[in-house]
N, C-alpha and C positions, 0 to 999 in steps of 0.2 A: 504493500500500500504506500503510495507517495502522497506526501502532504503538500510540498511546495512544487507544483507541477510546472508552472511556466517561469521563465527567467525573471520577469518583472516582479512577480509575487515573492520569488526567492530572494531577490536583491533587497526588496522592501523589508522582508522579514529579518534578514541578516543585519541590515542597517539598524532596524529597531532594537534587535538584541544587543548590538554594540552600544547603542544609546542608553539602554537600561544598565548595562554592565559598567559604564563609565561613572555615573553618579554613585552606584553601589560601591565601587572601588574607592571613591573619594570619601564616602561615609565611613567605610572600614578603616581607612588610613587616619581619619580624624579621631575615631574612637581609640585606636591604638596610641595616638599621640596623647590624648587625654589620660589614658592609662599610665603612660610613662611619666606624666606629670602628677600622678596620684590624685587626680581630680575626682575620679569615679570610685574611690575606695569603698564608699558607703552604698554603692549600687551594683555590686558585683553580680548579683543574681540577674538583674535587669540587663546588664552589659552582656552577660553570657547568652541570654535569650536573644538579644538583638544581633549579636555576632553569628549565632547559629542560623537565624533567619536570613541574614545577609549571605552567608555561605550557601544556604539552600537556593536563594535567588541566583547566585553566581553559577551554581551547578546546573540549574534549570536552563539558564541562558547558554551555557557552554554546550550542553547536550542538544539544545534546540538548534544552535548554529551548526553543529556537526550533522544533525538530522537534515537540515535544509541545504547544507553545503557539501554533501557527500561526493560530488563530482570533482571537487578540487583535490590537489595533491594526488593526481592519478598517474604518476610516472610508473609504468609497469617495468618490472625487472624479474630476473630469475630468483625465485624464493624456494628454499628448502623448507617445506612445511614442518617436517619432523623436528629439525633443529630449532626452528623458530618457536614451536610449541614447547620444546624442551627448555629453551632459554626463558620463555615466559613463566613456566612452572617453577624454575629455580627462584624467581622473585616472589613466589607465593608460599614458600616453605616457612614463612613466618607464622602461618596458621598451623600450630602444633597439633591441633585436634583433627586435622585432615591429612590423609595420605593421598599422594598424587601418583598415578600410573599412566604410562603410555603403552598401548598395545598396537603393534604393527609388524609386518613382515620385514625382513632385512632389506629387500629390494626397494621398499617404499622409503627407507631411511635416506636413500640417495636420490629420491625423486624431487625434481624442481618443477614449479609451475610459473607461468607468466601472470603476475598480479601486482597490485600496488602494496608495497610493504606497509605503508601508513594505514591503508584500509584493513588489511589482515590483522594488524595490531589492535585496531579499534574493536574489531569483531571479537578477538580473543579476550581482550580486557572486559568487555561487556558480558560475554558468556561465562567466563570464570567468576566474575563478580556475582552473577546470579546464582551460580552453583554454590559458591561459598556462603552466600546469604541464606540459601535454602537449608543448608546443613546447620547453620547458626553455631552454637557452642557445643553441639553434640559431637561425639566421635564418629567420623565417617570417612568416605573416600570419594575422589573424583577420578574416574578412568577416562582417558582420551583414546578412542579407538580409531585408527586411520587405516582405510582399506580402499581398494579399487573394485568398482562394480559397474558393469555396462559402460566401460571406458570413461568413467567419471571418478573423481576423488571424493570419497565420503569421509567425513570426520564427525564422530559421535562423541559428545561430552556427557558422560553418564555419572550422575551424582546420587548420593544416598540421602538426599534431603527429604523434606516433607511432601514433595510433589506439588501439583497444582490442582486445585479444586475443579471438578468437572464443569461446574456452572460458570466458571470464568475462563476456561481453557481457550475459548474463541476470542475473548475480550483482550487477552494479553498482547495481541498483535496491533491493537488500536493505539494511536498516539495519545499520550497523557493518561492512559488507564494504568493504575497501579493499586496494589493492595499493601504496599510497603509504607511504613511510617514516613520515611524520608525519601521515597522514590519519586522520580520525575515522570515515569511512564514513557520514557523515550529510548531506553536502552535497547529493547527489542526492535522497535521501528527503525532505529539507526542501523542495526544489523541487517534488517530486511532491505533497507534502501541500498546499503553497501553491497550486499550479496546480489541484488538485482543489477546493480551497475557492473558487477563482475560476471553477469549472465549465469549466476548460480541459483541455488535453492536453499531455503531455510525452513526448518520444522522444529516444533517442540511437542513432545508427547510424554505422558506419564509412563514410567517403567512398570512392568508387571508386578515386580516385587516391592520396590521402594524407590522413591525419588523420581527423577524424570530424565529424559534424554533430549539434548539439544543437538540437532543434526544440521550440518552445512554440507552442500554438495557443490563442488567446483569442477570446471572443465580442466582436463589435463592438457 
């Protein structure tokens, strides 16, 4: 599903997002300055709330800009998916309650595809973030399965989280829909837009046993 379909709407939306982010950044800078001057010592609870809300606005605007501007930074190059995923997982090992696995055949470890490094990284960041949040603080694992089928590259991200309620399974693809406390509802639509721009496919479905599977399909 595309939200910013024509160039004029996209340009207006991105410009608006920039205009919102600028005053928010200025407000945050002034609050930090007042904190340094110890002017707000008696209002720490309020300051924390204000900063949290400003951070949330900044996150929404950043996600929204990515969502509408997915065509930018589209320099395609040879990308080894296995090593990119392996590198990404290394940065996630701070989550001690989650074990990370990669499952693939040896020949796939040397497989490269033509794609945008920037776009693939955005997809991985969003998918792993969703998997980690689904597991929360429980002990669990995220298995990344890479395989070839029908001359296409399949990547399954299998988590042991709480899964997705059946009544909202179709809604998660919609922009701004979220059941998370601090969610923007743009992570999945961003992935869908990027995958479509790469002429690929994107799916999410509940696992039979526990958790869910996020699947992306790319051309080799």
